C-alpha positions as CSV (number, residue, x, y, z in Angstrom):
1,M,0.0,0.0,0.0
2,N,1.3,3.4,-1.0
3,R,1.7,6.0,1.7
4,T,0.5,9.6,1.2
5,T,3.6,11.7,0.3
6,I,4.2,14.4,2.9
7,S,6.4,17.3,1.8
8,L,8.3,18.8,4.7
9,I,11.0,21.2,3.5
10,A,12.5,23.5,6.1
11,G,15.1,26.1,5.1
12,T,15.1,27.8,8.5
13,A,13.9,27.1,12.0
14,A,10.6,28.8,13.0
15,L,10.2,29.9,16.5
16,A,6.9,30.7,18.3
17,A,7.4,31.1,22.0
18,I,4.7,32.2,24.5
19,T,5.6,32.7,28.2
20,G,8.9,30.8,27.8
21,F,7.5,27.9,25.7
22,A,8.6,27.3,22.2
23,S,6.8,25.4,19.4
24,L,8.9,24.2,16.6
25,T,8.0,22.4,13.4
26,A,10.9,20.5,12.0
27,P,11.4,17.9,9.2
28,G,10.8,14.2,10.1
29,A,13.9,12.2,10.6
30,S,15.2,10.6,7.4
31,G,17.9,8.5,9.0
32,A,20.6,10.1,6.7
33,D,21.7,12.9,8.9
34,T,22.2,13.4,12.6
35,A,20.7,16.4,14.4
36,K,22.8,19.4,14.7
37,A,23.4,21.3,17.9
38,A,20.5,23.4,19.0
39,A,20.9,27.2,18.9
40,E,19.8,29.4,21.8
41,L,17.4,32.0,20.4
42,P,15.4,34.7,22.1
43,V,11.7,34.0,22.7
44,E,9.3,36.0,20.5
45,R,6.3,36.5,22.8
46,T,5.8,36.7,26.5
47,T,2.5,36.9,28.6
48,L,2.6,38.0,32.2
49,L,-0.4,38.3,34.6
50,C,-0.7,40.7,37.6
51,P,-3.4,40.0,40.2
52,A,-5.8,42.7,41.4
53,P,-3.6,44.4,44.0
54,S,-5.9,45.3,46.9
55,S,-9.5,45.7,48.2
56,S,-8.4,48.6,50.4
57,D,-9.3,52.2,49.5
58,L,-5.9,53.2,51.0
59,A,-3.9,51.1,48.6
60,E,-1.2,52.8,46.5
61,T,0.1,50.5,43.7
62,S,3.0,50.9,41.3
63,Y,3.9,48.7,38.4
64,T,7.4,48.5,37.0
65,S,8.3,46.9,33.6
66,F,11.8,46.0,32.4
67,T,13.2,44.0,29.5
68,P,17.0,43.4,29.6
69,V,18.8,43.9,26.3
70,T,19.2,40.5,24.6
71,K,21.5,39.6,21.7
72,G,19.8,38.2,18.6
73,T,16.6,40.2,18.8
74,G,15.4,42.4,16.0
75,S,14.5,46.1,16.1
76,D,10.7,45.5,16.2
77,G,8.5,44.7,19.1
78,T,5.8,46.0,21.4
79,A,4.8,45.6,25.0
80,Q,2.0,46.9,27.2
81,L,0.1,46.2,30.4
82,Q,-3.6,46.7,30.6
83,S,-6.8,45.4,32.2
84,A,-7.5,41.7,31.5
85,A,-10.9,42.6,29.9
86,E,-9.1,44.9,27.4
87,Q,-7.2,41.8,26.0
88,S,-10.4,40.5,24.4
89,A,-10.5,41.2,20.7
90,A,-14.3,40.8,20.9
91,G,-14.6,43.2,23.8
92,T,-15.7,40.3,26.2
93,S,-15.1,40.9,29.9
94,G,-15.3,38.3,32.6
95,S,-18.3,38.1,34.9
96,G,-16.1,37.4,38.0
97,K,-18.4,34.6,39.0
98,T,-17.0,31.3,40.2
99,G,-20.0,29.0,40.6
100,E,-20.1,27.7,44.2
101,A,-17.1,29.8,45.0
102,G,-18.9,32.9,43.7
103,K,-19.0,34.2,47.2
104,T,-15.8,36.0,46.3
105,D,-15.5,39.7,45.3
106,S,-16.3,40.1,41.6
107,K,-15.6,43.8,41.3
108,K,-12.1,42.9,40.3
109,S,-13.1,41.2,37.1
110,G,-11.5,43.7,34.9
111,K,-14.3,46.1,34.1
112,K,-12.9,49.3,35.6
113,K,-9.9,51.5,34.8
114,A,-9.6,49.8,31.4
115,D,-9.5,52.9,29.2
116,K,-5.8,52.9,28.5
117,P,-2.7,50.7,29.3
118,V,-1.2,51.2,32.7
119,L,2.2,51.3,31.1
120,T,3.8,50.9,27.7
121,P,7.6,50.2,27.6
122,K,9.6,52.3,25.1
123,E,12.9,50.4,24.8
124,P,14.7,47.4,26.4
125,G,17.3,48.3,29.0
126,R,15.3,51.0,30.7
127,P,12.4,50.5,33.2
128,V,9.0,52.1,32.8
129,T,6.5,52.6,35.6
130,G,2.8,53.1,36.1
131,D,0.7,53.9,39.1
132,T,-2.9,53.3,40.4
133,S,-4.7,53.8,43.7
134,G,-7.7,52.6,45.6
135,A,-9.6,49.3,45.7
136,D,-10.9,49.2,42.1
137,T,-7.7,48.4,40.2
138,P,-8.4,45.2,38.2
139,A,-6.1,42.3,37.4
140,L,-3.8,43.2,34.5
141,V,-2.4,41.3,31.5
142,G,0.9,42.1,30.0
143,A,1.8,41.1,26.5
144,A,5.3,41.6,24.9
145,E,6.5,40.7,21.5
146,G,9.8,40.9,19.6
147,R,12.6,42.7,21.3
148,F,10.6,43.3,24.5
149,A,9.7,39.6,25.1
150,P,13.0,37.9,26.2
151,G,13.4,38.1,29.9
152,W,10.5,40.6,30.4
153,A,9.9,41.3,34.1
154,L,6.9,43.0,35.7
155,Q,6.7,43.9,39.4
156,E,3.5,44.9,41.3
157,T,4.1,46.7,44.6
158,T,1.4,48.0,46.9
159,E,1.5,50.1,50.0
160,V,-1.4,49.8,52.4
161,A,-1.4,52.4,55.2
162,A,-3.8,50.7,57.6
163,G,-6.2,47.8,58.1
164,T,-5.9,44.1,57.5
165,G,-2.7,43.4,55.5
166,R,-1.3,46.9,56.1
167,G,2.3,47.3,55.0
168,L,4.2,46.6,51.8
169,Q,2.9,43.9,49.4
170,G,4.8,42.8,46.3
171,V,4.6,40.2,43.6
172,N,6.3,39.3,40.3
173,C,3.7,39.2,37.6
174,T,3.9,35.6,36.3
175,A,3.2,33.6,33.2
176,P,0.0,31.5,32.9
177,D,0.3,27.8,33.7
178,T,-1.7,24.7,34.6
179,E,-0.5,23.8,38.1
180,F,0.6,25.8,41.2
181,W,1.6,24.9,44.8
182,F,1.3,27.3,47.7
183,P,2.5,26.1,51.0
184,G,2.0,28.7,53.7
185,A,-1.6,29.7,53.2
186,S,-4.1,29.8,56.2
187,T,-7.7,29.8,57.2
188,E,-7.1,30.8,60.8
189,A,-9.3,33.5,62.3
190,T,-6.7,36.3,62.0
191,R,-6.0,35.6,58.3
192,T,-7.9,36.5,55.2
193,D,-6.3,34.6,52.3
194,Y,-7.5,34.7,48.7
195,V,-6.2,32.7,45.7
196,H,-6.3,35.0,42.7
197,L,-7.0,33.3,39.4
198,T,-6.5,35.2,36.1
199,N,-7.5,33.9,32.7
200,P,-5.8,35.8,29.8
201,D,-7.3,33.6,27.0
202,D,-10.4,33.7,24.8
203,S,-11.9,30.6,26.3
204,A,-13.0,29.8,29.9
205,A,-10.6,28.0,32.2
206,V,-11.8,25.3,34.6
207,V,-9.9,25.1,37.9
208,D,-9.8,22.8,41.0
209,I,-8.5,24.2,44.3
210,E,-7.3,21.6,46.8
211,L,-6.4,22.3,50.4
212,Y,-4.1,20.2,52.6
213,G,-3.7,20.7,56.3
214,K,-1.9,19.0,59.2
215,D,-4.0,15.9,58.9
216,G,-4.3,15.7,55.1
217,A,-6.8,16.9,52.5
218,L,-9.6,19.1,53.7
219,K,-13.1,18.1,52.6
220,S,-14.5,20.6,50.1
221,T,-16.7,20.4,47.1
222,V,-17.0,24.1,46.2
223,G,-13.3,24.1,45.2
224,E,-14.0,21.8,42.3
225,G,-14.7,22.9,38.8
226,I,-14.4,26.7,39.3
227,T,-14.9,28.4,36.0
228,V,-12.8,31.5,35.3
229,A,-14.4,33.4,32.4
230,P,-12.2,34.5,29.4
231,H,-10.2,37.7,30.1
232,S,-11.2,37.9,33.7
233,S,-9.8,37.4,37.2
234,D,-11.5,35.8,40.3
235,P,-10.2,36.2,43.9
236,V,-11.4,33.0,45.7
237,L,-11.6,33.4,49.5
238,L,-10.1,30.2,51.0
239,S,-12.4,30.3,54.0
240,T,-15.4,29.8,51.7
241,L,-13.9,26.5,50.5
242,T,-13.8,24.9,54.0
243,D,-15.2,25.2,57.5
244,E,-11.9,24.1,59.0
245,K,-9.7,26.7,60.6
246,Q,-6.1,25.8,60.1
247,T,-3.0,27.9,60.7
248,N,-0.8,26.2,58.0
249,L,-2.2,25.1,54.7
250,T,-0.9,24.0,51.3
251,V,-3.0,25.1,48.4
252,H,-2.9,23.2,45.1
253,V,-4.3,24.9,42.0
254,N,-4.9,22.4,39.2
255,V,-6.2,23.6,35.9
256,R,-8.5,21.1,34.1
257,S,-8.8,23.1,30.9
258,G,-7.2,26.3,29.7
259,R,-4.5,28.1,31.7
260,V,-4.4,30.7,34.4
261,G,-2.1,32.8,36.5
262,A,-2.4,32.2,40.2
263,A,-1.1,33.9,43.4
264,V,-2.2,33.8,47.0
265,Q,-2.8,37.1,48.9
266,A,-2.3,36.4,52.6
267,L,-3.6,39.2,54.8
268,D,-3.2,39.2,58.7
269,D,-5.1,41.4,61.1
270,K,-2.0,42.1,63.2
271,L,1.0,41.0,61.2
272,G,0.4,42.8,57.9
273,G,0.5,40.7,54.8
274,D,2.0,40.0,51.4
275,W,1.6,37.9,48.3
276,L,2.6,34.2,48.5
277,A,3.9,33.3,45.1
278,A,3.8,29.7,43.8
279,A,6.7,27.5,44.9
280,T,8.9,25.8,42.4
281,D,7.8,22.3,41.3
282,P,8.1,19.5,43.8
283,A,11.7,18.3,44.2
284,G,13.9,16.3,46.6
285,S,16.1,19.2,47.4
286,L,15.0,22.9,47.7
287,V,16.5,26.3,48.4
288,L,14.6,29.2,49.9
289,P,16.8,32.3,49.5
290,G,17.0,35.7,51.0
291,I,15.8,35.6,54.6
292,P,16.2,39.2,56.0
293,K,18.9,39.4,58.6
294,D,16.7,41.1,61.1
295,A,13.8,38.6,60.9
296,T,12.3,38.1,64.3
297,S,10.3,34.9,63.4
298,V,10.7,32.4,60.5
299,R,8.3,29.5,59.9
300,L,9.0,26.7,57.5
301,I,5.9,25.1,55.8
302,A,6.5,21.9,53.8
303,F,4.3,19.4,51.9
304,T,4.9,16.3,49.9
305,P,2.3,15.5,47.3
306,G,3.3,11.8,46.8
307,D,2.6,8.6,48.8
308,A,5.9,8.5,50.7
309,D,7.0,10.5,53.7
310,A,10.0,12.8,53.3
311,D,12.9,13.2,55.8
312,L,14.9,16.3,55.3
313,K,18.1,17.9,56.5
314,V,17.5,21.6,57.4
315,R,20.5,23.9,57.0
316,L,20.9,27.6,57.1
317,A,23.3,29.0,54.4
318,S,24.9,31.9,56.3
319,P,27.7,34.3,55.2
320,S,30.3,31.9,56.7
321,G,28.8,28.6,55.5
322,Q,26.0,26.1,56.2
323,I,24.9,25.7,59.9
324,T,22.2,23.7,61.5
325,P,19.4,25.6,63.2
326,A,19.4,24.7,66.9
327,G,16.8,22.0,67.6
328,N,15.7,21.7,64.0
329,E,18.4,19.5,62.4
330,T,15.8,17.5,60.5
331,L,12.2,17.7,59.4
332,H,9.8,14.8,58.9
333,V,7.0,15.5,56.4
334,K,4.2,13.0,56.3
335,A,2.8,12.1,52.9
336,G,-0.2,14.3,51.9
337,M,0.0,16.4,55.1
338,T,1.3,19.9,55.6
339,T,4.1,20.2,58.2
340,A,5.2,23.5,59.8
341,V,8.0,24.3,62.2
342,D,8.9,27.6,63.8
343,L,12.6,28.4,63.5
344,G,12.5,31.6,65.5
345,P,15.0,34.4,64.7
346,V,17.1,31.9,62.8
347,T,19.4,34.4,60.9
348,R,20.4,36.2,64.1
349,G,21.5,39.4,62.4
350,E,23.2,37.8,59.3
351,A,22.1,37.1,55.8
352,G,20.6,33.6,55.4
353,S,18.9,31.2,53.2
354,L,17.3,27.8,54.0
355,V,18.6,24.7,52.2
356,L,16.6,21.4,52.4
357,T,18.1,18.1,51.3
358,P,17.0,14.5,51.8
359,T,18.5,12.6,54.7
360,D,18.3,9.4,52.7
361,K,15.7,8.7,50.1
362,S,14.8,11.6,47.9
363,V,11.0,12.4,48.0
364,P,9.6,15.4,46.1
365,I,8.3,18.2,48.3
366,V,7.2,21.8,48.1
367,A,8.0,24.4,50.7
368,A,7.8,28.1,51.7
369,L,8.8,30.4,54.6
370,R,6.7,32.9,56.4
371,V,9.0,35.7,57.6
372,V,8.1,38.3,60.3
373,R,10.1,41.5,61.0
374,G,9.5,43.9,63.9
375,T,7.9,43.3,67.3
376,G,4.7,44.0,69.1
377,A,2.2,46.1,67.2
378,K,4.9,47.0,64.6
379,Q,5.3,43.6,62.9
380,E,5.1,42.9,59.1
381,T,5.0,39.6,57.2
382,A,6.4,38.4,53.9
383,F,6.8,35.0,52.2
384,I,9.7,33.2,50.5
385,P,8.7,30.2,48.4
386,A,11.3,27.6,47.3
387,T,12.6,28.7,43.9
388,S,14.7,27.4,41.0
389,P,18.3,28.5,40.3
390,V,19.3,31.2,38.0
391,D,20.5,29.3,34.9
392,T,21.3,32.1,32.4
393,R,19.7,35.3,33.8
394,A,17.1,36.6,36.2
395,T,15.8,40.2,36.7
396,S,14.3,42.1,39.6
397,A,12.3,45.0,38.1
398,D,11.6,47.5,40.9
399,N,14.5,48.8,43.0
400,S,15.4,52.0,44.8
401,A,18.8,53.3,45.9
402,K,18.2,52.7,49.6
403,G,15.3,50.2,50.0
404,S,16.6,47.2,48.1
405,T,18.6,44.2,49.2
406,L,19.9,41.5,46.8
407,S,20.7,38.1,48.3
408,L,22.8,35.5,46.4
409,V,23.2,31.9,47.5
410,A,25.6,29.2,46.2
411,P,24.5,26.1,48.2
412,T,26.9,23.5,46.7
413,R,29.9,25.1,44.9
414,T,31.5,28.5,44.7
415,A,30.0,30.6,42.0
416,K,31.0,33.8,40.1
417,V,28.0,36.2,39.4
418,K,27.6,39.3,37.4
419,V,25.0,41.8,38.6
420,T,23.9,44.7,36.4
421,A,21.9,47.8,37.5
422,S,20.0,49.1,34.6
423,A,19.5,52.7,33.6
424,G,16.9,54.5,35.9
425,S,13.3,54.9,34.8
426,D,13.8,58.7,34.7
427,G,17.6,58.9,34.1
428,G,20.9,57.3,34.9
429,T,23.5,55.0,33.4
430,A,23.8,51.2,33.8
431,V,26.5,49.8,36.0
432,S,27.8,46.2,36.5
433,K,29.7,44.4,39.2
434,T,31.0,40.9,39.6
435,Y,30.8,38.9,42.8
436,T,32.2,35.6,44.1
437,I,29.8,33.6,46.3
438,K,31.6,30.9,48.3
439,A,30.2,27.4,48.5
440,G,27.5,27.0,51.1
441,T,27.0,30.7,51.8
442,T,24.5,33.5,51.4
443,Q,25.7,37.0,50.7
444,N,23.7,40.2,50.8
445,V,25.7,41.9,48.1
446,D,26.4,45.6,47.9
447,A,24.5,45.7,44.6
448,P,25.4,48.4,42.1
449,V,23.3,51.5,41.6
450,P,23.0,53.4,38.3
451,S,25.2,56.5,38.1
452,G,23.0,59.6,38.1
453,L,20.0,57.5,39.1
454,K,16.5,59.1,38.8
455,G,13.5,56.9,39.5
456,T,13.6,53.1,39.9
457,Y,15.9,50.6,38.3
458,A,16.3,46.9,37.6
459,L,18.9,44.4,38.8
460,T,19.9,41.6,36.4
461,V,21.7,38.5,37.8
462,E,23.9,36.4,35.4
463,P,26.0,33.4,36.7
464,L,29.4,33.4,35.0
465,S,31.0,30.2,36.4
466,G,30.8,27.7,39.2
467,G,27.9,26.0,40.9
468,P,24.2,26.9,40.9
469,V,23.1,30.3,42.2
470,Y,19.8,31.2,43.8
471,A,18.6,34.8,44.3
472,A,16.0,36.9,46.0
473,R,15.4,40.6,46.4
474,T,13.9,42.4,49.5
475,L,12.2,45.8,49.3
476,A,11.8,47.7,52.5
477,A,9.8,50.8,53.3
478,T,9.0,51.9,56.9
479,Q,5.7,53.6,57.4
480,E,4.8,55.1,60.8
481,G,7.4,53.0,62.5
482,V,6.2,49.7,60.9
483,P,9.0,47.9,59.0
484,G,7.1,47.2,55.8
485,F,8.9,44.8,53.5
486,T,8.3,42.2,50.7
487,V,10.6,39.5,49.2
488,Q,10.6,38.2,45.6
489,T,12.7,35.3,44.5
490,L,14.5,35.5,41.2
491,P,14.1,32.3,39.1
492,D,15.6,32.1,35.6
493,D,13.8,34.3,33.2
494,R,13.8,31.7,30.4
495,G,14.4,34.4,27.9
496,T,15.9,32.1,25.4
497,V,14.9,28.7,24.0
498,A,16.9,25.9,22.4
499,V,16.0,25.6,18.7
500,P,17.4,22.7,16.6
501,E,19.0,23.7,13.4
502,A,17.1,22.5,10.3
503,D,18.3,21.9,6.8
504,Q,16.6,21.2,3.6
505,D,16.1,17.5,3.0
506,L,14.6,16.5,-0.4
507,S,14.7,12.8,0.4
508,V,11.4,13.2,2.3
509,L,9.7,13.8,-1.0
510,Q,10.3,10.1,-2.0
511,K,7.6,7.5,-1.5
């Protein structure tokens, strides 16, 4: 029987990358030639999602966009950040309803403040900022193409002067995905935690939210099959999903169809609040970088999604090397149950990062830290999820000359790292410095500041040699004596993608 002849002639490789993923159509293997080495090319499109920042009328929110200059990009490209509803070509906006979980606030569905983009970058290498205020700011969708896409970073930073969650809240706007883990959420009486779900696409997304406490999965039916309308965002209040009050929870967001962006907003009546970003994928060893040196309380929350228990070594990577927290040498995590341990003021005035490794058998886990600064009525909270290493490059988009701290960690081998401070958003010249981070240590580096700085600037981290490097950035801003702060980890920006080289092969035309 004759086969249908398929013509596949490729003269050049075609790249279509969205949020770090590349789709490549290449010739079928003919058996005559071996594949050539893949080339690293810049991604051509990036989508980033920013959750609705606050329900407080006192909220003041800033957005900062930055794309590092990347070799191999052309001269064309666009980028802008605007309301999720404005992304719809047909003018469709989401209803904000979530079925049984529709008890949540729907006013953030993207219907307000959508007249014009919040910001529009002009050129790579220089940040651009935008500001909003009040409780009506919707979730935003950022889209970048061409020269603006590789390594694009967006930061959302909110100051809330008073009330539940008062203080400084910050989050990196992230790419849509299909699965997220959030160890560190809570439904206790003093906490108000929302998981924000943002759908950037033209079709509805269907999402399941699962909660795991100290005794395992919490019974809930309203967290199943939540529909997130196209071009909309829904904040789902965790306490509407279960009647159980638990101090430490792990939230699992699983997308049945479509894709969403997800982040947990954790607000405390007395301890301020912040965004809890998704932890890196479950792994046997984890690094949680950038614990502030003046932390007064650090809590580790861990969860293993598999069927086997996990036994972990707990180590603090300090400026002088790895040490064992007193009384917390190991941690036992039961399968399917959330485990938490209070480490106290573990850093004791020095830079620090937590390193988790298996004592024997490697079992995948997820983990995060809840960090508190200050004492008494002047306490503030931030979260540090486990993160992935900086492979090629990572960027922190929103920095100031005095309020930013960059932490670098080399958990296994000494590493050499280049840090570049971009030009300022309103003026200034880029500056770079090189640092050596010794094996097993955390260093709060004296990061460079652009010469003649005006406005905010970005910090870009690029490993040059040695072992893996993990990074985090802390922003601090004291208001009325309260030490407001927020911590963002810096995973690799995945600004390039490996593309196999393709050559013309006429032999595929043969039957």
